[in-house]
Structure formats: structure tokens, C-alpha cells
C-alpha positions in Angstrom: 21.1 17.8 -8.5 20.3 16.2 -11.5 16.3 15.5 -12.9 16.9 11.9 -12.1 17.9 12.5 -8.5 15.9 15.2 -8.3 12.6 12.4 -9.2 14.0 9.7 -7.3 13.8 12.4 -3.5 10.2 12.6 -4.7 9.5 9.0 -4.2 11.7 8.3 -1.3 9.9 11.5 0.2 13.3 13.3 0.8 13.3 16.7 -0.5 16.4 18.8 0.1 15.7 21.7 -2.3 15.1 25.1 -1.7 11.7 26.9 -1.0 9.9 29.5 -3.4 9.5 33.6 -3.6 7.0 34.4 -1.3 3.5 34.3 -2.9 2.1 37.4 -4.9 -1.2 38.3 -6.2 0.2 38.8 -9.7 -0.8 37.1 -13.1 1.9 35.8 -15.8 1.3 37.6 -18.7 -1.4 35.3 -20.4 -3.0 33.8 -17.6 -4.7 37.0 -16.6 -8.0 34.9 -16.4 -5.9 31.5 -15.6 -7.9 29.4 -18.4 -6.5 26.0 -19.3 -5.4 26.0 -23.0 -4.6 22.4 -24.2 -1.0 21.6 -25.5 -1.5 23.1 -28.9 2.1 22.5 -30.0 2.0 18.7 -29.3 0.1 18.4 -33.1 2.7 20.4 -34.7 5.5 19.3 -32.7 7.4 16.2 -34.5 8.6 14.8 -31.3 6.6 11.9 -29.4 4.6 12.3 -26.3 4.0 10.1 -23.8 2.5 9.5 -20.4 3.1 6.2 -18.3 0.8 5.0 -15.5 2.2 3.1 -12.3 -0.8 0.9 -10.8 -0.7 -1.8 -8.2 -3.3 -4.2 -8.4 -3.7 -7.8 -7.3 -3.0 -10.1 -10.6 -2.2 -13.6 -10.0 -2.7 -13.6 -6.1 -0.1 -11.0 -5.3 0.5 -7.4 -5.5 2.3 -6.5 -8.9 3.2 -2.6 -10.2 1.0 -2.4 -13.4 3.0 0.2 -16.2 0.7 1.5 -18.6 2.1 3.3 -21.0 1.0 5.7 -24.3 2.8 6.9 -26.8 2.0 8.9 -29.8 4.1 10.7 -32.5 3.6 11.6 -36.0 4.1 7.5 -37.2 3.0 5.4 -34.3 -0.1 5.6 -31.5 0.6 2.8 -28.8 -0.5 0.9 -25.9 1.8 -0.8 -24.0 0.7 -3.1 -20.3 3.8 -4.3 -18.4 2.7 -6.5 -15.7 5.8 -7.5 -13.2 6.8 -10.5 -11.8 8.5 -10.4 -8.6 9.2 -13.8 -8.3 11.2 -14.2 -11.7 13.3 -11.6 -13.6 11.7 -11.8 -16.4 7.6 -9.5 -16.9 5.2 -9.6 -19.3 4.1 -6.7 -21.6 1.1 -6.4 -23.8 1.5 -3.7 -26.7 -1.6 -2.8 -28.9 -1.6 -0.8 -31.9 -4.2 1.7 -31.7 -3.8 3.9 -34.7 -7.0 5.0 -36.9 -6.4 3.7 -39.8 -5.7 0.2 -38.0 -9.8 -0.5 -37.3 -9.4 -4.4 -36.9 -7.0 -3.5 -34.3 -9.0 -1.7 -32.0 -10.8 -4.2 -30.3 -8.9 -7.0 -29.2 -7.6 -9.5 -26.6 -4.4 -10.9 -25.1 -3.4 -13.8 -22.7 -0.8 -14.8 -21.0 0.2 -17.2 -17.9 1.6 -15.2 -14.9 2.9 -18.2 -11.9 0.7 -20.5 -13.2 -2.4 -18.4 -13.6 -4.1 -17.2 -16.8 -4.4 -13.6 -17.1 -6.1 -11.7 -19.8 -6.3 -8.2 -21.0 -9.1 -6.9 -23.2 -9.7 -3.7 -24.7 -11.9 -1.7 -27.3 -10.8 1.7 -29.0 -13.4 1.7 -32.1 -15.1 4.8 -30.5 -12.5 5.9 -28.7 -12.7 10.2 -28.8 -8.7 11.5 -28.2 -7.8 14.9 -27.5 -3.9 16.5 -28.1 -2.8 13.8 -25.5 -1.7 9.7 -26.3 -4.5 8.4 -23.7 -7.9 8.5 -24.9 -10.0 10.9 -23.2 -14.2 8.6 -23.7 -15.5 6.1 -25.3 -13.5 3.3 -24.3 -12.0 0.0 -22.1 -8.8 -1.7 -21.2 -9.7 -4.2 -18.7 -7.2 -6.9 -17.0 -8.6 -9.3 -16.0 -7.2 -12.8 -13.3 -9.1 -15.2 -11.4 -12.3 -14.1 -13.4 -11.8 -10.8 -11.4 -11.7 -7.4 -13.3 -7.7 -6.5 -11.2 -7.5 -3.2 -13.5 -10.0 -1.1 -15.6 -9.4 2.2 -17.5 -11.6 3.9 -19.3 -15.4 5.3 -19.0 -17.2 1.7 -20.6 -17.5 -0.1 -17.8 -20.4 -1.8 -18.5 -19.0 -2.7 -21.5 -15.9 -4.1 -20.4 -17.6 -6.5 -17.4 -20.5 -7.9 -19.6 -17.3 -8.5 -22.8 -15.5 -10.4 -20.2 -17.9 -12.1 -18.1 -15.8 -11.2 -14.8 -17.2 -9.4 -11.4 -15.2 -6.3 -10.3 -12.2 -7.4 -7.9 -12.9 -6.7 -4.2 -9.0 -5.0 -4.2 -9.4 -1.9 -6.3 -5.8 -1.4 -8.3 -4.1 1.9 -6.7 -2.6 4.4 -8.9 1.1 5.2 -7.7 2.2 7.8 -9.8 2.0 9.4 -13.3 4.9 10.6 -15.8 4.0 12.3 -18.9 6.5 14.7 -21.6 4.9 17.8 -22.5 6.5 19.8 -25.5 6.2 24.0 -25.4 7.9 27.1 -25.7 6.6 29.2 -22.6 3.8 27.4 -21.2 2.8 23.8 -20.6 -0.6 21.9 -19.9 -1.8 18.6 -18.0 -4.4 17.1 -16.3 -3.7 15.2 -12.9 -5.6 13.8 -9.9 -4.5 15.6 -7.2 -7.1 15.8 -4.1 -10.1 14.5 -4.1 -10.5 10.6 -6.4 -11.0 10.7 -9.6 -11.4 14.0 -10.3 -9.1 15.5 -12.4 -7.2 19.2 -12.1 -6.2 21.2 -15.2 -2.4 22.5 -14.2 -1.1 25.4 -16.2 2.8 26.1 -15.6 3.9 30.0 -17.7 7.2 31.4 -17.5 8.9 34.7 -19.1 11.6 33.0 -20.7 13.5 33.8 -23.0 12.5 37.6 -22.4 13.2 40.8 -24.1 15.2 43.2 -21.8 17.0 42.7 -18.5 14.0 41.1 -16.5 14.6 38.4 -14.7 12.3 35.7 -15.4 9.8 34.5 -13.0 7.5 31.1 -13.4 3.8 30.8 -12.4 2.2 27.7 -11.5 -1.7 27.7 -11.6 -3.9 24.9 -10.7 -7.9 25.3 -12.2 -7.7 28.4 -13.0 -5.9 29.9 -10.1 -2.8 30.9 -9.8 -1.1 29.2 -6.7 2.8 29.5 -7.3 4.7 32.8 -8.5 8.7 32.0 -8.5 10.7 35.6 -8.8 14.3 35.6 -9.9 14.1 32.3 -11.3 17.7 32.2 -12.5 18.6 31.7 -8.7 15.5 29.9 -7.6 15.1 26.9 -10.4 14.9 24.1 -7.8 12.0 24.8 -4.9 9.4 23.7 -3.1 6.1 24.6 -1.7 2.7 22.9 -0.7 -0.3 24.8 -1.8 -4.5 23.8 -1.1 -6.3 22.5 -3.7 -10.2 22.0 -2.5 -9.0 22.0 0.8 -6.6 19.6 0.6 -2.6 19.5 0.5 0.1 19.0 -2.6 2.9 20.0 -2.6 4.7 21.0 -5.7 8.4 20.4 -6.4 10.4 21.8 -9.3 13.6 21.7 -11.2 14.4 24.1 -14.4 18.1 24.1 -14.1 18.2 23.0 -17.4 16.2 25.5 -18.7 18.5 28.0 -17.9 21.9 27.0 -17.3 22.0 24.0 -19.5 24.5 23.5 -22.3 23.5 24.8 -25.7 21.8 22.2 -27.6 21.1 20.1 -24.6 18.1 19.8 -24.8 17.1 18.3 -21.2 13.6 19.4 -19.6 12.3 20.6 -16.7 10.6 18.4 -14.1 7.7 19.7 -12.5 6.4 17.0 -9.7 3.0 17.4 -8.3 2.7 15.0 -4.9 -0.3 14.4 -3.0 0.1 14.9 1.1 1.9 17.5 3.4 5.0 16.6 4.3 5.3 15.7 8.4 8.3 17.2 10.0 10.6 14.6 11.9 13.2 16.7 13.7 16.1 15.2 15.9 16.4 18.9 17.7 14.4 21.5 19.5 15.5 24.4 17.1 11.6 25.1 16.0 10.4 23.7 13.0 11.1 22.8 9.3 8.7 24.5 7.6 7.8 28.1 7.1 4.4 29.4 6.5 4.6 32.1 3.1 1.9 35.2 2.2 -1.3 33.3 1.7 -1.5 30.7 4.0 1.2 28.2 2.1 4.6 26.5 3.6 7.8 26.2 1.6 10.5 24.0 2.9 14.4 25.0 2.6 17.2 22.6 2.3 18.7 23.4 5.9 15.3 22.4 7.3 13.9 19.8 4.9 16.3 17.4 6.2 14.5 14.8 8.2 11.4 15.8 7.1 9.7 12.8 4.9 5.9 13.2 3.9 3.5 10.1 3.7 3.6 7.8 0.5 1.3 9.5 -2.1 0.5 9.5 -5.7 3.0 11.8 -7.7 2.6 13.3 -11.0 5.8 13.1 -12.3 5.5 16.3 -15.4 8.6 16.7 -18.1 8.2 19.9 -19.8 10.8 20.1 -22.5 11.3 23.8 -24.4 11.1 23.4 -28.1 13.0 26.7 -28.5 16.1 25.2 -26.9 
């Protein structure tokens, strides 16, 4: 199964993958305290980092997918917003250059027509603060206005956005469907994700012991909010897997596919894929032979390729993390 097929299986709620090894309380080598560390590799690496959010919002009286993509490399730093138009193959894309030295472009407005109705996009990045990721962490707003309503609002300067647009909040809030992110590192990768409880972001840390010295089998650890939830031993054989863990007493499915880290062709440069999906899988079986999940030590459930067939989960938010190793 390739990366694309693995991603599509998560979106279609079909999982045909191997379960992880039983849970162990052992910590990864550099994660004794499991403290979140910024993705410092992004500062020096010449790669382009990108984060894509896909929302569903009511624009021009219809629910449409709105794709928001933040990109940053050594030269460019930009925001792109695309609004789909199901009644037409064409779609509208608004691109904003938010490089620090282009101060005059860090506040602006663009408008377009969609199904004969005016849609406006307002933004203000003049005071925006950034960390190591391409999207701002505070002091900014991006607002999409349709029919005198703010149908999509990003950032923390909400009051300023409503004052500038002179529009009221929409009665139908935009829904975040999924997020895609590309990160770079050698043995460890970091991200933030909204998983189980609304607007609160959770810190995710992934660490591996590869490439490691000696004959020791490679391992992998996945932590959320300073707690190691999954340890995968013998990663050479368990390079794909799926477990459901509890985050603040709510279930989160964690899937991984790191086949190309271990068995890819030299120089292929393909990423590992991690998917964090809210909600627990629902078991649907046509026969009476047991259940399609098994409980591991620690009270979590894992799903294997034989029993996961016919066990779709409810459509919930997905976070796709593409982890690129810089030492391959």
C-alpha cells in the first residue's frame, strides 16, 4: 500500500493495516520527560514547509470546501485560499504574499464573484507573530465575507476582523475537515493538532531510533501532550499500523505508514505518513465471530488487517502529517 492509498483509506474510513506492538511504559531515548520541542530543523533546512487546512463553509448560500494553504521556504512566504465551485469546474484562488519586508501587502482585501454573489477576503498580518511553522501563531486575522456574514475567520484578532469587515458572524460556523502538514527532521518530528476538545491544540512528538548503531531493531514512539501513547517495536516489520488512544478521555485513532523510511529505494526521498483521526472506529461485521478489535495492555484497542475489514469509523477530523527524513 502506497502513501496515497493509505491517505485515502483514512478519508474513506477503511483501515486494512497491522496493529501495533503491545504498549510499553519505556520512554524513547530523548523523551524521558516527553517535552515538546519546536521543529528546529525547519529553520536551517532549505525545504519548503507547508500546512493545508480544508474547511466546509457556507459561501454564496451553498456549503463549499475552502482550502487554506500556508507555505514558506528560504525565499517565499505565502497564503493561498481556494474556494470550490461545484456547479463549475473553475475555482477561485486568492494568494497573499506575507513576506516580512513587504509591509504594504500585509493588510489587504480581495473580492470575487461566485455564482453571481460577491465574496470578500480580508487579512491583516502587520503585527503577526510566527514560530517555526508557516502559519502565524498570534496577532492576525483572515476573514471571508459572503452575504454580509463572516463565513470563515482565522486568527485571534476576531474583534478587529468584525469591525473592519462590518459584517456579522455567520449562523453556520465553518467546519475544519482535515489538515495536511509537511515537516522535516532526522529522528524526531513535531506538530500541533486539534484532536479531541474543540479549539485546544495538542502537541504531538514522534521519535524513532533509526538509523541506530548496532544490530538493535528500530523502534518508534508517539507522544501527545508529554505522554508516550504508542511504542512500536521491531519497526522493520511493523512499519504500518493503527491504534486508538484516549486523549482527555476522548478516542483518537493514530495510523502510521513509514515503509519508505525503512524499505524505500536509496535517494527516493519519500515521507512517512501519520494520521490522527478523532473518534473511535465503529465495528460492523457480517458474521458472529468475535469483535474486530483487540484490547492491548493499557486499555487501548488496536485493529489488524484480518479483523478491520468492514469496520468503518464515523467521519471526523483528520490530521495528515508527512514526515520527511533529511538524512535519507
